[in-house]
LOBA-15271 format. One record per residue (C-alpha): x, y, z; residue number from 1. Coordinates in steps of 0.05 Angstrom, whole numbers. Each point is the difference from the previous one (the first is absolute). Example, Ala and Ser with C-alpha at 12.3 -4.5 7.8 and 13.67 -1.06 7.14 Angstrom:
<nodes>
<node <246,-90,156>,1>;
<node <27,69,-13>,2>;
</nodes>
This chain:
<nodes>
<node <158,-2118,-3520>,1>;
<node <63,40,28>,2>;
<node <-5,53,49>,3>;
<node <3,69,-29>,4>;
<node <60,44,25>,5>;
<node <-49,41,46>,6>;
<node <-32,-59,32>,7>;
<node <71,-35,12>,8>;
<node <32,59,26>,9>;
<node <-58,-1,55>,10>;
<node <-4,-75,17>,11>;
<node <79,1,6>,12>;
<node <-3,59,46>,13>;
<node <-58,-29,35>,14>;
<node <34,-64,9>,15>;
<node <62,35,27>,16>;
<node <-44,37,51>,17>;
<node <-35,-57,21>,18>;
<node <61,-32,24>,19>;
<node <20,61,43>,20>;
<node <-70,-4,27>,21>;
<node <9,-74,20>,22>;
<node <-43,-32,-52>,23>;
<node <31,-50,-50>,24>;
<node <22,39,-64>,25>;
<node <-43,-42,-47>,26>;
<node <-61,12,43>,27>;
<node <12,75,-6>,28>;
<node <11,-8,-78>,29>;
<node <-64,-43,-10>,30>;
<node <-36,54,42>,31>;
<node <23,53,-43>,32>;
<node <-11,-37,-58>,33>;
<node <-77,-16,15>,34>;
<node <-7,77,23>,35>;
<node <16,30,-66>,36>;
<node <-34,-59,-44>,37>;
<node <-65,22,-35>,38>;
<node <-21,-68,2>,39>;
<node <1,-61,54>,40>;
<node <61,-44,-11>,41>;
<node <3,-84,0>,42>;
<node <59,-23,41>,43>;
<node <31,-22,-72>,44>;
<node <-6,75,-24>,45>;
<node <39,18,58>,46>;
<node <54,-53,-6>,47>;
<node <10,20,-70>,48>;
<node <0,79,9>,49>;
<node <48,-7,58>,50>;
<node <43,-62,-13>,51>;
<node <-6,-30,67>,52>;
<node <-18,-68,19>,53>;
<node <-75,-26,6>,54>;
<node <14,-24,70>,55>;
<node <28,70,19>,56>;
<node <-58,31,-31>,57>;
<node <-49,-51,37>,58>;
<node <30,21,63>,59>;
<node <2,75,-11>,60>;
<node <-75,-2,-16>,61>;
<node <-12,-36,67>,62>;
<node <38,50,35>,63>;
<node <-40,57,-31>,64>;
<node <-63,-35,12>,65>;
<node <15,-4,70>,66>;
<node <12,72,5>,67>;
<node <-69,14,-39>,68>;
<node <30,34,-57>,69>;
<node <-16,-47,-52>,70>;
<node <-69,-15,-37>,71>;
<node <-11,-66,-29>,72>;
<node <-45,-2,-65>,73>;
<node <-25,-53,-48>,74>;
<node <-19,5,-70>,75>;
<node <-52,-42,-29>,76>;
<node <23,-64,-42>,77>;
<node <72,9,38>,78>;
<node <18,-39,59>,79>;
<node <61,46,19>,80>;
<node <-1,53,50>,81>;
<node <11,68,-19>,82>;
<node <26,51,49>,83>;
<node <-5,75,10>,84>;
<node <17,59,48>,85>;
<node <-59,35,34>,86>;
<node <-22,59,-46>,87>;
<node <-5,50,54>,88>;
<node <71,23,31>,89>;
<node <-30,26,62>,90>;
<node <-26,-65,17>,91>;
<node <66,-29,-16>,92>;
<node <36,47,52>,93>;
<node <-54,-17,51>,94>;
<node <11,-71,-14>,95>;
<node <73,0,9>,96>;
<node <-9,45,64>,97>;
<node <-47,-47,33>,98>;
<node <47,-59,-19>,99>;
<node <62,32,24>,100>;
<node <-39,16,65>,101>;
<node <-17,-70,11>,102>;
<node <66,-33,-13>,103>;
<node <50,49,31>,104>;
<node <-38,53,44>,105>;
<node <-49,-42,39>,106>;
<node <47,-54,19>,107>;
<node <51,57,28>,108>;
<node <-55,28,39>,109>;
<node <-21,-68,29>,110>;
<node <78,-9,24>,111>;
<node <4,68,29>,112>;
<node <-61,-8,40>,113>;
<node <22,-69,28>,114>;
<node <69,32,16>,115>;
<node <-32,63,36>,116>;
<node <-46,-44,45>,117>;
<node <61,-45,21>,118>;
<node <24,13,68>,119>;
<node <69,35,-2>,120>;
<node <58,-31,37>,121>;
<node <45,59,4>,122>;
<node <2,76,-14>,123>;
<node <29,-16,-68>,124>;
<node <-62,-36,-12>,125>;
<node <-48,56,24>,126>;
<node <39,48,-44>,127>;
<node <-7,-44,-57>,128>;
<node <-73,-9,8>,129>;
<node <-7,73,3>,130>;
<node <32,7,-71>,131>;
<node <-43,-58,-21>,132>;
<node <-61,33,20>,133>;
<node <16,65,-39>,134>;
<node <13,-43,-62>,135>;
<node <-62,-38,11>,136>;
<node <-42,66,10>,137>;
<node <30,27,-62>,138>;
<node <-19,-61,-47>,139>;
<node <-73,1,27>,140>;
<node <-11,71,-11>,141>;
<node <25,-8,-72>,142>;
<node <-41,-62,-9>,143>;
<node <-59,38,27>,144>;
<node <15,53,-48>,145>;
<node <7,-45,-56>,146>;
<node <-67,-30,12>,147>;
<node <-32,65,5>,148>;
<node <28,15,-68>,149>;
<node <-21,-71,-25>,150>;
<node <-75,22,13>,151>;
<node <3,61,-48>,152>;
<node <-24,-13,-68>,153>;
<node <47,12,-61>,154>;
<node <-20,71,-10>,155>;
<node <11,22,75>,156>;
<node <61,-35,0>,157>;
<node <28,37,-56>,158>;
<node <-28,62,30>,159>;
<node <41,-13,67>,160>;
<node <62,-15,-40>,161>;
<node <0,66,-41>,162>;
<node <-7,38,65>,163>;
<node <73,-7,6>,164>;
<node <31,60,31>,165>;
<node <-66,28,19>,166>;
<node <-1,-50,56>,167>;
<node <70,26,25>,168>;
<node <-26,71,-4>,169>;
<node <-55,-18,44>,170>;
<node <48,-29,51>,171>;
<node <40,63,-2>,172>;
<node <-59,42,13>,173>;
<node <-16,-40,59>,174>;
<node <68,5,32>,175>;
<node <-12,79,-13>,176>;
<node <-71,4,31>,177>;
<node <19,7,81>,178>;
<node <33,64,-15>,179>;
<node <-61,32,-38>,180>;
<node <-43,5,68>,181>;
<node <-53,-38,34>,182>;
<node <-52,1,-51>,183>;
<node <43,-54,-39>,184>;
<node <-6,-53,58>,185>;
<node <-55,-40,-33>,186>;
<node <40,-5,-64>,187>;
<node <61,-21,31>,188>;
<node <-35,-52,37>,189>;
<node <-28,-26,-67>,190>;
<node <76,-9,-20>,191>;
<node <26,-26,58>,192>;
<node <-60,-48,29>,193>;
<node <-12,-59,-50>,194>;
<node <-61,-14,35>,195>;
<node <-31,69,-16>,196>;
<node <-52,-2,-52>,197>;
<node <-9,56,-56>,198>;
<node <-49,52,32>,199>;
</nodes>
């Protein structure tokens, strides 16, 4: 059964974007197809709908499984495997974030830690280590923030994202608090000290 123009446009676009994100175009197309499909699809159905080789589909499915982005299902009386994308888009986002951290961020942090503790052989090395320390601290801060966000349930995560400009407003308020008088000291400490708990 051929793809509808709507689905075809989405699948082709996702394949193009996938190549820009560093994944194989076919992997991106297959994931897009599974994401919008109302029923799980077999490898043969994916081959027919996308017009790609069976071996390409098999390799792409394995890649998606390694990212934990595809579920395998079986149907009674059918030996074939059927594939689908997770239903919860928020879980998909969490899975992608986890996988990218494991594949990209964690190895970078490991290398940075090793380089930072290496004995410098020159002033240039000392300067380089200072720069590497700054990079390490920033990445670790972002990782910790991501871990804190990951612990939120979906409802809380949506509320956090909807705060938007309100967070910027709070930060702007923090910068004005010192000129409002001594009575604002406790509030200022709350915004500037990450260890300060809510009263």
